N, C-alpha and C positions, 0 to 999 in steps of 0.2 A: 511978044508975044516971045522973046531973042531972050527977056531978061526972063519968064517960066522956064522956058527948057535951061539960062543956067541951074533959076534956083532947082528944079526937080534936079538938075546933074550933084549939083549939090546934097540934097535930102541924100538921094542915092548913095555918092560913096559916103556920104555920112554913115548912114547905114552896112556899110562894107565893112566903115573903119569897126565900127562900133564890133557885127559879127566878126570881124575878125578878134579881134581883141578876148572875141567872148572865148573864141573855141580854144586863142592861145591859155584863156586861163581854165579852163577845163580842160584840154592841155597839161597843165601841170599840176592841176587837183589829181585828174589819173596817177600823174606820174608820182605826185606824198603818196596818191591811196594807198600803190601797191608797191612803195619803200615801206608805209607803216607794214601794210601785210604783210611784207617778208621779213621785218624787223621783230611783228609779233613770233610768225613760228618761227625765227631764230633763236629766242629767247624762250619760248616753251616749250622747242623739242633739245636744249638746252637744258631746260630746266628739268624735265622729266627722265632724261638723260643720267639728271644728279639724282633726284632720285632714284631710281636706278642704282645707281652705282652706291649710294648710301647701301639699299636695302640688302644687296650683295655681299658688301663688306660685313655688316652686320650678322650676313644670316654665316658667314665665316666665320665669324668672330665665339656664335654661336655653340655653334659646331665644340671647340673647345672650351667651353664652361662649365661648368660644374652645373649635376642635375638641373637645382633647381631654380640658380639665377640660370638655369638656358632656355627652360621653360618661360621665365618673366622674360626675357628676351627674345623669345620669338611669337609671342603674345602683341609684344611691341611691335616688334616685326608685320605682323597680317594688321596690326591698327594701321601699321602706316602706308602700307599697300594700298588700306582701304581710302585714307587718305590721297592716297597718289593716284587714286583712280578718280577721285572725286576730282582732284585736281581737274586732270586731264580731257576731265568732264565739261568742267568750268569754266577753262579753256578756250575746249571746241566747241563750249558753245557762245565764247566772249570773241571768237576770233571771225565770226559775223557780224557784229554789235560795231559798235564806234570805239575809237581810240582813246576813251576813256574809258570804256567799258573792258578794253583788253586790258589794259595798262592796271586798269581796278584787280582781275584776275590775274594776271601774272604775278603783282605785290600779293596777294592771296595767295597764291600755290608757294610762294617765297617763304614767307609767313609762317604757314603748317608746317614745311619743311622743315624750318629753323625751330617749333617744337613738336616734332617728330625725333628728332634728329638729339636734339633736349631728353624728353623722354629715353633715347636705347641709349646716352650716356651717360644719365643718370644712373642707371642699371647693368649701364659694365662700371660704376662708381659702386655700389654697389656692392656686388660681383669679388671685388679686388681688395676689399676691406677683408 
């Protein structure tokens, strides 16, 4: 009987140890997930601030351009504003998804930003000729 009690106690201790390890691992996972979410939120806010800054700067530049180029740049600003909003929506949607989905949305947003900036730079380059 004593051996049975010892075996029972040993198995109970083993289960308690396993449970503690499981709880610790879950706590680590939660902290990691919170950290990933915070990183995503920070990057998303930085990207959206970049979009707004770029759009504001090009809008200022458009005010000082010849009429024909002013309209072209304003059209690019309108298109880029729509792309910025689409990026914001993709990022908000990805914010509730997996880390890989969040990263993909951030990368897509950056690519769209770079493409929009290149279009506006080209318009300014043409206007400067």
